C-alpha positions as a Markdown table, in Angstrom:
| # | Residue | x | y | z |
|---|---|---|---|---|
| 1 | Met | 103.1 | -104.1 | 74.1 |
| 2 | Thr | 103.2 | -105.7 | 77.3 |
| 3 | Glu | 105.8 | -104.8 | 80.3 |
| 4 | Arg | 107.5 | -108.2 | 79.3 |
| 5 | Ser | 107.7 | -107.9 | 75.6 |
| 6 | His | 109.6 | -104.7 | 76.5 |
| 7 | Glu | 112.2 | -106.2 | 78.8 |
| 8 | Ser | 113.3 | -109.4 | 76.4 |
| 9 | His | 113.0 | -111.2 | 73.5 |
| 10 | Glu | 110.2 | -113.7 | 73.9 |
| 11 | Asn | 110.6 | -115.5 | 70.1 |
| 12 | Val | 113.2 | -115.9 | 67.1 |
| 13 | Pro | 112.5 | -115.0 | 63.9 |
| 14 | Ser | 109.9 | -117.1 | 62.0 |
| 15 | Arg | 112.3 | -118.5 | 59.4 |
| 16 | Gln | 116.1 | -119.2 | 60.1 |
| 17 | Arg | 118.0 | -115.9 | 59.9 |
| 18 | Arg | 121.6 | -115.1 | 61.4 |
| 19 | Arg | 121.4 | -113.0 | 64.5 |
| 20 | Phe | 124.1 | -110.8 | 65.2 |
| 21 | Ala | 124.8 | -110.9 | 68.9 |
| 22 | Gly | 126.4 | -107.6 | 70.0 |
| 23 | Ile | 126.6 | -105.9 | 66.5 |
| 24 | Ser | 127.7 | -102.5 | 66.7 |
| 25 | Ser | 125.6 | -99.8 | 64.2 |
| 26 | Arg | 129.3 | -99.0 | 63.4 |
| 27 | Ala | 129.0 | -102.3 | 61.2 |
| 28 | Tyr | 126.4 | -100.8 | 58.7 |
| 29 | Glu | 126.7 | -97.4 | 58.8 |
| 30 | His | 127.5 | -95.1 | 55.8 |
| 31 | Pro | 130.7 | -93.2 | 56.4 |
| 32 | Ala | 129.7 | -90.2 | 56.6 |
| 33 | Asp | 126.9 | -91.1 | 59.1 |
| 34 | Arg | 129.3 | -93.2 | 61.1 |
| 35 | Ser | 132.0 | -90.3 | 61.1 |
| 36 | Ala | 129.3 | -87.6 | 62.7 |
| 37 | Leu | 127.7 | -90.2 | 65.1 |
| 38 | Val | 131.7 | -91.3 | 66.6 |
| 39 | Ala | 132.3 | -87.1 | 66.7 |
| 40 | Leu | 129.0 | -86.7 | 68.7 |
| 41 | Arg | 129.3 | -89.6 | 70.9 |
| 42 | Lys | 132.9 | -88.6 | 72.1 |
| 43 | Leu | 131.8 | -84.9 | 72.8 |
| 44 | Ser | 132.2 | -84.4 | 76.3 |
| 45 | Gly | 128.7 | -83.2 | 77.9 |
| 46 | Phe | 127.0 | -84.6 | 75.4 |
| 47 | Asp | 124.0 | -86.4 | 77.1 |
| 48 | Thr | 124.0 | -83.5 | 79.5 |
| 49 | Val | 123.2 | -80.8 | 76.7 |
| 50 | Phe | 120.6 | -83.4 | 75.0 |
| 51 | Lys | 118.6 | -84.1 | 77.9 |
| 52 | Thr | 118.7 | -80.3 | 78.8 |
| 53 | Leu | 117.2 | -80.1 | 75.3 |
| 54 | Ser | 114.8 | -83.0 | 76.0 |
| 55 | Gly | 112.7 | -80.3 | 78.1 |
| 56 | Leu | 112.4 | -78.0 | 75.3 |
| 57 | Leu | 111.2 | -80.2 | 72.6 |
| 58 | Pro | 107.9 | -81.6 | 71.6 |
| 59 | Glu | 108.7 | -85.1 | 72.4 |
| 60 | Arg | 106.3 | -85.6 | 75.1 |
| 61 | Ser | 103.6 | -84.1 | 73.2 |
| 62 | Leu | 104.5 | -86.2 | 70.5 |
| 63 | Arg | 104.1 | -89.8 | 72.7 |
| 64 | Leu | 100.8 | -88.5 | 73.7 |
| 65 | Leu | 99.4 | -87.7 | 70.8 |
| 66 | Phe | 100.4 | -91.0 | 69.2 |
| 67 | Leu | 99.3 | -92.9 | 72.6 |
| 68 | Ser | 95.8 | -91.0 | 71.9 |
| 69 | Asp | 95.1 | -91.3 | 68.4 |
| 70 | Ser | 96.9 | -94.4 | 67.1 |
| 71 | Val | 97.3 | -98.0 | 67.8 |
| 72 | Arg | 100.1 | -99.5 | 69.5 |
| 73 | Val | 101.6 | -102.5 | 68.3 |
| 74 | Ser | 101.2 | -105.6 | 70.9 |
| 75 | Asp | 100.3 | -109.0 | 71.3 |
| 76 | Ala | 97.0 | -107.8 | 71.1 |
| 77 | Gln | 96.7 | -105.4 | 68.1 |
| 78 | Phe | 98.7 | -105.9 | 65.0 |
| 79 | Thr | 100.6 | -109.0 | 65.9 |
| 80 | His | 102.1 | -109.6 | 62.9 |
| 81 | Leu | 103.9 | -106.4 | 63.3 |
| 82 | Asn | 104.7 | -107.1 | 66.8 |
| 83 | Asp | 106.5 | -110.3 | 65.9 |
| 84 | Met | 108.2 | -108.7 | 63.0 |
| 85 | Leu | 109.4 | -105.7 | 65.4 |
| 86 | Arg | 111.0 | -108.5 | 68.2 |
| 87 | Asp | 112.4 | -110.1 | 65.3 |
| 88 | Ala | 114.1 | -107.2 | 64.3 |
| 89 | Cys | 115.7 | -106.3 | 67.7 |
| 90 | Tyr | 116.2 | -109.9 | 68.3 |
| 91 | Ile | 118.6 | -110.2 | 64.6 |
| 92 | Leu | 120.1 | -106.7 | 65.9 |
| 93 | Asp | 120.6 | -107.5 | 69.4 |
| 94 | Leu | 118.5 | -104.3 | 70.7 |
| 95 | Glu | 118.2 | -104.9 | 74.3 |
| 96 | Lys | 115.0 | -103.0 | 74.7 |
| 97 | Val | 112.0 | -103.4 | 72.3 |
| 98 | Pro | 110.9 | -99.7 | 71.2 |
| 99 | Pro | 107.1 | -99.0 | 71.3 |
| 100 | Met | 105.2 | -98.8 | 67.9 |
| 101 | Tyr | 102.6 | -97.5 | 66.9 |
| 102 | Val | 100.3 | -97.6 | 63.5 |
| 103 | Asn | 99.1 | -94.4 | 62.3 |
| 104 | Gln | 95.8 | -93.7 | 59.9 |
| 105 | Asp | 97.6 | -92.1 | 57.1 |
| 106 | Pro | 97.1 | -93.1 | 53.3 |
| 107 | Gln | 100.7 | -92.2 | 52.9 |
| 108 | Pro | 103.3 | -94.8 | 52.9 |
| 109 | Asn | 105.4 | -93.6 | 55.6 |
| 110 | Ala | 107.2 | -94.5 | 58.8 |
| 111 | Met | 109.6 | -92.6 | 61.3 |
| 112 | Cys | 111.6 | -93.5 | 64.6 |
| 113 | Ile | 111.7 | -90.2 | 66.7 |
| 114 | Gly | 112.9 | -89.4 | 70.2 |
| 115 | Leu | 115.4 | -88.7 | 72.9 |
| 116 | Asp | 114.9 | -90.3 | 76.1 |
| 117 | Glu | 113.5 | -93.7 | 74.4 |
| 118 | Pro | 113.1 | -94.0 | 70.7 |
| 119 | Ile | 109.3 | -94.5 | 69.2 |
| 120 | Ile | 108.7 | -96.1 | 66.0 |
| 121 | Val | 105.4 | -94.8 | 63.7 |
| 122 | Val | 104.1 | -96.6 | 60.6 |
| 123 | Thr | 101.1 | -95.4 | 58.7 |
| 124 | Thr | 98.3 | -97.5 | 57.6 |
| 125 | Gly | 99.4 | -96.8 | 54.2 |
| 126 | Leu | 102.7 | -98.6 | 54.3 |
| 127 | Val | 101.0 | -101.5 | 56.2 |
| 128 | Glu | 98.4 | -102.1 | 53.1 |
| 129 | Leu | 101.4 | -101.6 | 50.5 |
| 130 | Leu | 103.9 | -104.1 | 51.5 |
| 131 | Asp | 103.8 | -107.8 | 52.0 |
| 132 | Glu | 105.5 | -109.2 | 55.2 |
| 133 | Glu | 109.0 | -109.6 | 54.2 |
| 134 | Glu | 108.9 | -106.2 | 52.9 |
| 135 | Met | 107.7 | -104.8 | 55.9 |
| 136 | Arg | 110.1 | -106.8 | 57.8 |
| 137 | Ala | 113.1 | -104.6 | 55.9 |
| 138 | Val | 111.4 | -101.6 | 56.8 |
| 139 | Ile | 110.8 | -102.2 | 60.3 |
| 140 | Gly | 114.7 | -103.7 | 60.7 |
| 141 | His | 115.3 | -100.0 | 58.9 |
| 142 | Glu | 113.7 | -98.3 | 61.4 |
| 143 | Val | 115.2 | -100.5 | 64.3 |
| 144 | Gly | 118.7 | -99.7 | 62.9 |
| 145 | His | 117.8 | -96.1 | 63.4 |
| 146 | Ala | 117.2 | -96.8 | 67.2 |
| 147 | Leu | 120.3 | -98.7 | 67.5 |
| 148 | Ser | 122.2 | -96.0 | 65.9 |
| 149 | Gly | 120.7 | -93.4 | 68.0 |
| 150 | His | 119.3 | -91.4 | 64.9 |
| 151 | Ala | 116.3 | -90.6 | 66.7 |
| 152 | Val | 117.5 | -88.3 | 68.7 |
| 153 | Tyr | 118.8 | -86.0 | 65.7 |
| 154 | Arg | 115.8 | -86.5 | 64.0 |
| 155 | Thr | 113.7 | -85.0 | 67.0 |
| 156 | Ile | 116.2 | -81.9 | 67.1 |
| 157 | Leu | 116.1 | -81.5 | 63.1 |
| 158 | Leu | 112.0 | -81.8 | 63.6 |
| 159 | Phe | 112.2 | -79.3 | 66.4 |
| 160 | Leu | 115.0 | -76.8 | 64.3 |
| 161 | Thr | 112.8 | -76.9 | 61.3 |
| 162 | Asn | 109.8 | -75.9 | 63.2 |
| 163 | Ile | 111.5 | -72.8 | 64.7 |
| 164 | Ala | 113.0 | -72.0 | 61.6 |
| 165 | Leu | 109.1 | -71.9 | 60.3 |
| 166 | Lys | 108.4 | -69.5 | 63.3 |
| 167 | Val | 111.2 | -67.2 | 63.1 |
| 168 | Ala | 111.0 | -66.9 | 58.9 |
| 169 | Trp | 110.5 | -63.0 | 59.5 |
| 170 | Ile | 113.5 | -62.5 | 61.4 |
| 171 | Pro | 116.0 | -61.6 | 58.7 |
| 172 | Leu | 119.2 | -63.3 | 60.0 |
| 173 | Gly | 117.6 | -65.6 | 62.8 |
| 174 | Asn | 115.9 | -67.7 | 59.6 |
| 175 | Val | 119.3 | -68.1 | 57.4 |
| 176 | Ala | 121.4 | -69.2 | 60.7 |
| 177 | Ile | 118.6 | -71.7 | 61.7 |
| 178 | Met | 118.0 | -73.3 | 57.9 |
| 179 | Ala | 122.2 | -73.3 | 57.6 |
| 180 | Ile | 121.9 | -75.8 | 60.8 |
| 181 | Val | 119.0 | -77.7 | 59.2 |
| 182 | Thr | 120.5 | -77.8 | 55.9 |
| 183 | Ala | 123.8 | -79.5 | 57.5 |
| 184 | Leu | 121.4 | -81.8 | 59.4 |
| 185 | Arg | 119.1 | -82.9 | 56.6 |
| 186 | Glu | 122.6 | -83.7 | 54.7 |
| 187 | Trp | 123.6 | -85.9 | 57.5 |
| 188 | Phe | 120.0 | -87.7 | 57.6 |
| 189 | Arg | 119.9 | -88.4 | 54.3 |
| 190 | Lys | 123.0 | -90.3 | 54.8 |
| 191 | Ser | 121.4 | -91.9 | 57.7 |
| 192 | Glu | 118.8 | -93.4 | 55.4 |
| 193 | Leu | 121.1 | -95.0 | 53.4 |
| 194 | Ser | 122.6 | -96.6 | 56.9 |
| 195 | Ala | 119.0 | -97.5 | 58.2 |
| 196 | Asp | 118.6 | -99.6 | 54.7 |
| 197 | Arg | 121.7 | -101.2 | 55.2 |
| 198 | Ala | 120.0 | -102.4 | 58.4 |
| 199 | Gly | 117.0 | -103.3 | 56.9 |
| 200 | Leu | 118.8 | -105.6 | 54.6 |
| 201 | Leu | 120.5 | -107.3 | 57.7 |
| 202 | Val | 117.2 | -107.9 | 59.6 |
| 203 | Gly | 115.1 | -109.2 | 56.6 |
| 204 | Gln | 118.1 | -110.8 | 54.9 |
| 205 | Asp | 116.2 | -110.6 | 51.6 |
| 206 | Leu | 117.5 | -108.1 | 49.2 |
| 207 | Gln | 115.0 | -108.5 | 46.6 |
| 208 | Ala | 112.2 | -107.8 | 49.3 |
| 209 | Ser | 114.1 | -104.8 | 50.2 |
| 210 | Met | 114.4 | -104.2 | 46.5 |
| 211 | Arg | 110.8 | -104.5 | 46.2 |
| 212 | Gly | 109.4 | -102.5 | 49.1 |
| 213 | Leu | 111.7 | -99.3 | 47.8 |
| 214 | Met | 110.0 | -100.0 | 43.9 |
| 215 | Lys | 106.4 | -100.4 | 45.5 |
| 216 | Ile | 107.2 | -96.9 | 47.5 |
| 217 | Ala | 108.1 | -95.3 | 44.0 |
| 218 | Gly | 105.4 | -96.3 | 42.2 |
| 219 | Gly | 102.6 | -98.2 | 44.2 |
| 220 | Asn | 101.4 | -101.7 | 44.6 |
| 221 | His | 101.9 | -102.7 | 41.0 |
| 222 | Leu | 104.6 | -104.9 | 41.2 |
| 223 | His | 103.1 | -107.0 | 37.9 |
| 224 | Glu | 104.1 | -103.7 | 36.0 |
| 225 | Met | 107.8 | -102.9 | 37.6 |
| 226 | Asn | 111.1 | -104.5 | 36.8 |
| 227 | Val | 114.0 | -104.3 | 39.4 |
| 228 | Asp | 116.8 | -103.9 | 36.6 |
| 229 | Ala | 114.9 | -101.3 | 34.9 |
| 230 | Phe | 114.2 | -99.8 | 38.0 |
| 231 | Leu | 117.8 | -99.6 | 39.1 |
| 232 | Ala | 118.9 | -98.4 | 35.3 |
| 233 | Gln | 117.0 | -95.4 | 36.2 |
| 234 | Ala | 119.2 | -94.8 | 39.1 |
| 235 | Asp | 122.3 | -95.1 | 36.9 |
| 236 | Glu | 120.4 | -92.7 | 34.2 |
| 237 | Tyr | 119.9 | -90.2 | 36.9 |
| 238 | Glu | 123.4 | -89.9 | 37.5 |
| 239 | Lys | 125.2 | -89.7 | 34.5 |
| 240 | Gly | 122.2 | -87.9 | 32.6 |
| 241 | Gly | 122.5 | -84.3 | 30.9 |
| 242 | Asp | 125.1 | -81.7 | 31.6 |
| 243 | Leu | 125.9 | -79.2 | 34.5 |
| 244 | Arg | 122.5 | -77.8 | 34.5 |
| 245 | Asp | 120.7 | -81.0 | 35.2 |
| 246 | Ser | 123.5 | -81.7 | 37.9 |
| 247 | Val | 122.4 | -78.1 | 39.2 |
| 248 | Leu | 119.0 | -78.6 | 39.6 |
| 249 | Lys | 119.3 | -82.5 | 41.1 |
| 250 | Ile | 121.1 | -80.7 | 43.9 |
| 251 | Leu | 118.5 | -77.8 | 44.1 |
| 252 | Asn | 115.6 | -80.4 | 44.1 |
| 253 | Leu | 117.4 | -82.8 | 46.7 |
| 254 | Leu | 118.4 | -79.8 | 49.5 |
| 255 | Pro | 114.8 | -79.8 | 51.2 |
| 256 | Arg | 114.5 | -83.5 | 51.8 |
| 257 | Ser | 115.5 | -85.3 | 54.5 |
| 258 | His | 115.9 | -88.5 | 52.3 |
| 259 | Pro | 117.4 | -89.5 | 49.4 |
| 260 | Phe | 115.7 | -90.5 | 46.3 |
| 261 | Thr | 114.6 | -93.5 | 45.7 |
| 262 | Thr | 116.1 | -94.8 | 43.2 |
| 263 | Val | 118.9 | -94.1 | 44.5 |
| 264 | Arg | 118.4 | -95.7 | 47.8 |
| 265 | Ala | 117.8 | -99.0 | 46.0 |
| 266 | Ala | 121.0 | -99.0 | 43.9 |
| 267 | Glu | 123.4 | -97.8 | 47.0 |
| 268 | Leu | 121.9 | -100.8 | 48.6 |
| 269 | Lys | 122.3 | -103.1 | 46.0 |
| 270 | Lys | 126.1 | -101.7 | 45.9 |
| 271 | Trp | 126.8 | -102.3 | 49.5 |
| 272 | Ser | 125.0 | -105.9 | 49.4 |
| 273 | Glu | 128.0 | -106.7 | 46.6 |
| 274 | Thr | 130.7 | -105.6 | 48.8 |
| 275 | Arg | 133.1 | -107.7 | 51.2 |
| 276 | Asp | 132.0 | -105.6 | 54.2 |
| 277 | Tyr | 128.3 | -107.1 | 54.1 |
| 278 | Gln | 129.6 | -110.3 | 53.3 |
| 279 | Arg | 132.1 | -110.2 | 56.4 |
| 280 | Ile | 128.8 | -109.1 | 58.4 |
| 281 | Met | 127.0 | -112.2 | 57.4 |
| 282 | Asp | 129.8 | -114.4 | 58.2 |
| 283 | Gly | 129.8 | -113.1 | 61.6 |
| 284 | His | 132.9 | -111.1 | 61.4 |
| 285 | Tyr | 131.7 | -107.1 | 62.6 |
| 286 | Pro | 132.5 | -104.5 | 64.7 |
| 287 | Arg | 131.1 | -104.8 | 68.6 |
| 288 | Arg | 129.3 | -102.8 | 70.7 |
| 289 | Asp | 131.6 | -102.9 | 73.4 |
| 290 | Glu | 134.2 | -101.8 | 71.3 |
| 291 | Asp | 132.6 | -98.6 | 70.6 |
| 292 | Lys | 134.4 | -96.6 | 73.3 |
| 293 | Asp | 137.8 | -97.1 | 71.5 |
| 294 | Thr | 136.9 | -96.2 | 68.3 |
| 295 | Ser | 139.2 | -93.2 | 66.6 |
| 296 | Val | 137.4 | -90.0 | 65.5 |
| 297 | Thr | 140.1 | -89.2 | 63.6 |
| 298 | Asp | 139.8 | -92.7 | 61.6 |
| 299 | Ser | 136.4 | -92.2 | 61.5 |
| 300 | Phe | 136.4 | -88.8 | 59.7 |
| 301 | Arg | 139.3 | -90.2 | 57.4 |
| 302 | Glu | 136.9 | -93.0 | 56.3 |
| 303 | Ser | 134.2 | -90.4 | 55.5 |
| 304 | Ala | 136.9 | -88.2 | 53.4 |
| 305 | Ala | 137.9 | -91.1 | 51.6 |
| 306 | His | 134.4 | -92.2 | 50.8 |
| 307 | Tyr | 133.7 | -88.9 | 49.1 |
| 308 | Ala | 137.0 | -88.5 | 47.4 |
| 309 | Asp | 136.1 | -91.9 | 45.6 |
| 310 | Thr | 132.4 | -90.9 | 45.0 |
| 311 | Val | 133.7 | -87.9 | 43.2 |
| 312 | Arg | 136.1 | -89.8 | 41.0 |
| 313 | Ser | 133.5 | -92.9 | 40.3 |
| 314 | Ser | 130.7 | -90.7 | 39.6 |
| 315 | Lys | 129.0 | -90.1 | 36.4 |
| 316 | Asp | 127.7 | -87.2 | 37.1 |
| 317 | Pro | 128.5 | -84.5 | 34.9 |
| 318 | Leu | 129.6 | -81.7 | 38.0 |
| 319 | Met | 131.3 | -84.6 | 40.1 |
| 320 | Lys | 133.6 | -85.1 | 36.9 |
| 321 | Leu | 134.1 | -81.6 | 36.7 |
| 322 | Val | 134.9 | -81.5 | 40.2 |
| 323 | Gly | 137.4 | -84.6 | 39.5 |
| 324 | Asp | 139.3 | -82.4 | 36.7 |
| 325 | Ile | 139.7 | -79.4 | 39.0 |
| 326 | Ala | 141.0 | -81.6 | 41.6 |
| 327 | Gly | 143.5 | -83.7 | 39.0 |
| 328 | Gly | 144.5 | -80.4 | 37.7 |
| 329 | Ala | 143.0 | -81.0 | 34.3 |
| 330 | Gly | 143.5 | -78.4 | 31.8 |
| 331 | Asp | 141.5 | -75.6 | 30.0 |
| 332 | Leu | 139.1 | -75.8 | 33.1 |
| 333 | Gly | 137.2 | -72.7 | 31.5 |
| 334 | Gly | 136.3 | -74.5 | 28.4 |
| 335 | Lys | 135.0 | -77.7 | 30.0 |
| 336 | Leu | 133.2 | -75.6 | 32.1 |
| 337 | Arg | 131.6 | -73.8 | 29.3 |
| 338 | Asp | 130.6 | -76.8 | 27.4 |
| 339 | Lys | 129.3 | -79.0 | 30.3 |
| 340 | Phe | 127.0 | -76.3 | 31.0 |
| 341 | Thr | 125.7 | -75.6 | 27.8 |
| 342 | Gly | 125.7 | -79.4 | 26.7 |
| 343 | Gln | 127.8 | -78.9 | 23.8 |
| 344 | Gly | 131.5 | -80.4 | 23.2 |
| 345 | Gly | 132.8 | -78.1 | 20.5 |
| 346 | Ser | 136.6 | -77.5 | 20.4 |
| 347 | Ala | 138.8 | -77.0 | 23.5 |
| 348 | Ala | 141.0 | -74.1 | 23.8 |
| 349 | Gly | 144.8 | -75.2 | 23.4 |
| 350 | Lys | 144.9 | -78.4 | 21.6 |
| 351 | Gly | 142.5 | -78.7 | 18.7 |
| 352 | Gly | 138.8 | -80.0 | 18.7 |
| 353 | Gly | 138.0 | -82.0 | 22.0 |
| 354 | Ala | 134.9 | -84.7 | 22.5 |
| 355 | Thr | 131.7 | -84.2 | 22.5 |
| 356 | Asp | 129.4 | -85.1 | 25.5 |
| 357 | Gly | 126.6 | -85.2 | 22.8 |
| 358 | Ser | 124.1 | -83.6 | 24.8 |
| 359 | Thr | 122.1 | -80.6 | 23.4 |
| 360 | Asp | 118.9 | -80.8 | 25.8 |
| 361 | Ser | 117.5 | -77.8 | 26.9 |
| 362 | Ala | 117.3 | -77.6 | 31.1 |
| 363 | Arg | 114.9 | -79.9 | 32.2 |
| 364 | Pro | 112.0 | -78.7 | 34.5 |
| 365 | Glu | 112.6 | -78.9 | 38.2 |
| 366 | Glu | 110.7 | -81.8 | 39.8 |
| 367 | Pro | 108.6 | -81.1 | 42.3 |
| 368 | His | 110.4 | -80.6 | 45.3 |
| 369 | Asp | 109.8 | -83.4 | 48.4 |
| 370 | Pro | 106.2 | -82.5 | 50.0 |
| 371 | Glu | 107.5 | -83.9 | 53.5 |
| 372 | Gly | 109.3 | -82.3 | 56.0 |
| 373 | Pro | 111.7 | -83.8 | 58.2 |
| 374 | Gly | 109.1 | -84.5 | 60.8 |
| 375 | Thr | 106.8 | -87.1 | 58.8 |
| 376 | Gly | 109.6 | -89.5 | 58.7 |
| 377 | Ser | 111.3 | -90.9 | 55.8 |
| 378 | Gly | 110.6 | -90.7 | 52.2 |
| 379 | Pro | 107.9 | -93.1 | 52.3 |
| 380 | Ala | 108.8 | -96.0 | 54.4 |
| 381 | Gly | 111.7 | -95.4 | 56.2 |
| 382 | Ser | 112.8 | -92.4 | 58.3 |
């Protein structure tokens, strides 16, 4: 990019889209993501700690690597991506346009990393897979990461994961670091949902966002795919099976830095139908200049309320059991046995209970996400 393009927005979106002047990232952040970020921003000495850490992290090496072995998006190279990047920054009112690189890799992927200054990287596999509107949503996703400050924590997650690999031979050292990594991954999965929302605010085309996620899951075969059927998979995934399947879902998810693609699609569609989204589109949203007055307590309360609502409304067998326990349901031993074995049987104490109709044996565990936290998003969106 030219120096001028870093400092100002030279052009506006290629079609009429709403611009969100001064928007705070709190407007689109998932409650769990927002509460963590608000708490971190309020910590005294937070900036000093991370500036100190920056000397230990491989950020400078990564920048040099991308500069030397990738193509930097600019007015002269990948100009259509450069226009999309400027558009995204204009719409979300991000003052400085971050550098973006295209890296030769057939795997569709994107990421936003960096401590002092975020950089965005997209792979050739992603560029070749998506059409213009789908790509616009992905670039908006990455700009959303930059506006939220996710790049900082992403880089730290990459660093800690690398450390965990190096100290794996130390019995307690690896356990301690992996505990931190596991917690960071749980937060980062929620931050991905936040960035998906930012991508929708930038693209302002829900169908394009859905198409992009479907392509990431099933390749460039849109004529063979259907949005409603794809979303039905997410519903089946959430409520299917018994407690054994619930446990397998957790085990499959733990090593991932990103939610599963069908789940991301379902979550984004759900958010697009909320009053919060409509208020943003109508121009009513939190402003950046109000961030300093944000209450940590209120943010944590919102996060706790969100998780409680998730448990209440979830169709997953394990979440239903947690809801029963929280609600003081009787005969929990019988419920646990029946749910885990997938058999209804008679409930102790009060005659015959209802059956959930599932007698399937446990399904084989799905392959774990092959990408580590350093590779960016579950394809297309880190």
